[in-house]
C-alpha positions as CSV (number, residue, x, y, z in Angstrom):
1,M,38.3,102.5,-74.6
2,T,40.5,100.1,-72.6
3,N,39.2,96.6,-72.2
4,I,39.6,95.5,-68.6
5,S,38.6,92.3,-67.1
6,P,35.5,92.0,-64.9
7,S,37.7,91.2,-62.0
8,L,39.8,94.4,-62.3
9,K,36.6,96.4,-62.8
10,L,35.2,94.9,-59.6
11,I,38.4,95.8,-57.7
12,L,38.4,99.4,-59.0
13,N,34.7,99.9,-58.3
14,L,35.0,98.3,-54.8
15,S,37.9,100.7,-54.1
16,K,35.9,103.8,-55.1
17,A,32.9,102.5,-53.2
18,H,35.0,102.0,-50.1
19,V,36.2,105.6,-50.2
20,I,32.7,106.9,-50.6
21,L,31.2,104.7,-47.9
22,S,33.9,105.2,-45.4
23,R,33.7,109.0,-45.9
24,R,29.9,108.9,-45.2
25,L,30.5,106.8,-42.1
26,E,33.3,109.1,-40.9
27,T,31.0,112.1,-41.1
28,R,28.3,110.4,-39.1
29,L,30.7,108.8,-36.6
30,S,32.6,112.0,-35.9
31,G,29.7,113.1,-33.8
32,H,30.6,110.3,-31.4
33,G,34.3,111.2,-31.3
34,I,35.4,108.3,-33.3
35,G,36.3,107.5,-36.9
36,Y,35.6,104.7,-39.3
37,T,38.6,102.5,-38.2
38,D,37.9,103.2,-34.5
39,F,34.3,102.0,-35.1
40,A,35.6,98.8,-36.8
41,I,37.9,98.1,-33.8
42,L,35.0,98.7,-31.3
43,L,32.8,96.4,-33.4
44,I,35.3,93.6,-33.5
45,L,35.9,93.9,-29.8
46,H,32.1,94.0,-29.1
47,E,31.6,90.8,-31.0
48,A,34.6,89.0,-29.5
49,P,34.2,86.5,-26.6
50,G,34.4,88.5,-23.4
51,Q,34.6,91.6,-25.5
52,K,38.4,91.3,-25.6
53,L,41.0,90.0,-28.0
54,R,44.8,89.6,-28.2
55,R,46.2,92.5,-30.1
56,V,47.5,90.1,-32.8
57,D,44.1,88.6,-33.3
58,L,42.5,92.1,-33.5
59,A,45.1,93.0,-36.1
60,E,44.3,90.0,-38.2
61,K,40.5,90.7,-38.0
62,I,40.9,94.3,-39.1
63,G,43.5,93.6,-41.7
64,F,46.4,95.7,-40.2
65,T,49.7,94.7,-38.7
66,A,50.0,94.3,-34.9
67,S,52.1,97.4,-34.6
68,G,49.6,99.3,-36.7
69,V,46.8,98.2,-34.4
70,T,48.8,99.2,-31.4
71,R,49.2,102.7,-32.8
72,M,45.5,102.9,-33.5
73,L,44.6,101.8,-30.0
74,I,46.6,104.5,-28.2
75,P,44.0,107.3,-28.8
76,L,41.2,104.9,-27.9
77,E,42.9,104.0,-24.7
78,K,43.5,107.7,-23.9
79,I,39.8,108.5,-24.2
80,G,38.9,105.5,-22.2
81,L,37.1,103.3,-24.9
82,V,39.5,100.4,-24.6
83,Q,41.9,99.1,-22.0
84,R,45.0,96.9,-22.0
85,E,44.7,93.7,-20.1
86,A,47.6,91.5,-19.1
87,Y,47.5,87.8,-19.7
88,E,48.2,86.1,-16.4
89,R,49.8,83.0,-18.0
90,D,52.2,84.8,-20.4
91,A,53.5,88.4,-19.7
92,R,54.4,88.7,-23.5
93,V,50.7,88.5,-24.4
94,S,48.4,91.4,-23.9
95,Y,44.7,91.7,-24.6
96,V,42.6,94.8,-25.4
97,G,39.1,95.0,-24.2
98,L,36.1,97.3,-24.3
99,T,35.5,99.5,-21.3
100,D,32.0,100.4,-20.1
101,I,32.4,103.8,-21.8
102,G,33.6,102.0,-25.0
103,K,30.5,99.8,-24.9
104,Q,28.3,102.9,-24.6
105,I,30.0,104.8,-27.4
106,F,29.9,101.8,-29.6
107,G,26.2,101.4,-29.1
108,E,25.6,105.0,-30.0
109,A,27.9,104.8,-33.0
110,L,26.3,101.6,-34.2
111,S,22.9,103.4,-34.3
112,A,24.5,106.2,-36.3
113,A,26.2,103.7,-38.7
114,E,22.9,101.9,-39.2
115,V,21.3,105.2,-40.3
116,V,24.0,105.6,-42.9
117,A,23.4,102.0,-44.1
118,Q,19.7,102.6,-44.3
119,D,20.3,105.8,-46.3
120,I,22.6,104.0,-48.7
121,F,20.6,100.8,-49.2
122,S,17.1,102.1,-48.6
123,T,16.6,99.3,-46.2
124,D,13.0,100.3,-45.5
125,T,12.2,99.0,-49.1
126,I,14.4,95.9,-49.2
127,T,12.6,93.2,-51.0
128,P,13.5,89.5,-50.3
129,A,15.3,89.4,-53.7
130,K,17.3,92.5,-52.8
131,A,18.2,91.1,-49.4
132,K,19.3,87.9,-51.1
133,K,21.6,89.9,-53.4
134,L,23.1,91.8,-50.5
135,D,23.8,88.6,-48.6
136,A,25.4,87.1,-51.7
137,F,27.6,90.2,-52.2
138,S,28.5,90.2,-48.5
139,D,29.4,86.5,-48.8
140,M,31.6,87.3,-51.8
141,L,33.4,90.0,-49.9
142,T,34.0,87.6,-47.0
143,E,35.6,85.1,-49.4
144,L,37.9,87.9,-50.5
145,G,39.0,88.5,-46.9
146,G,36.4,91.0,-45.7
147,N,35.4,88.9,-42.7
148,I,35.4,91.7,-40.1
149,I,32.6,90.0,-38.2
């Protein structure tokens, strides 16, 4: 048996867990016409001041390049969940904001995602000790760069 470091073991287990969790979220979110990454974008925009962000800031938050985010936003714009907004002071800068439909779909999708989270973590039986562990793990992921919100 290969002896691997605890750090590498954590990375490999996080990677597999991400695949499993995102697949479960994808399944639930597909009923709302969006996928996991779409949901993450809507979440970030929902939490942003004025529910809008510069595209480069959105890219940084989600962990993609600006051009990658632009490609991801095209379908969301086509179905009316987000809209481009020009920045009056600088024509080179554009914002992306949630539309009213985007806010509605996000709210519905958030409820669906919460059901998945409850199923995974049995949140109806979370003890204070388990909640503390979840918070500590979330803090560790944030330190690694997982600061989506």
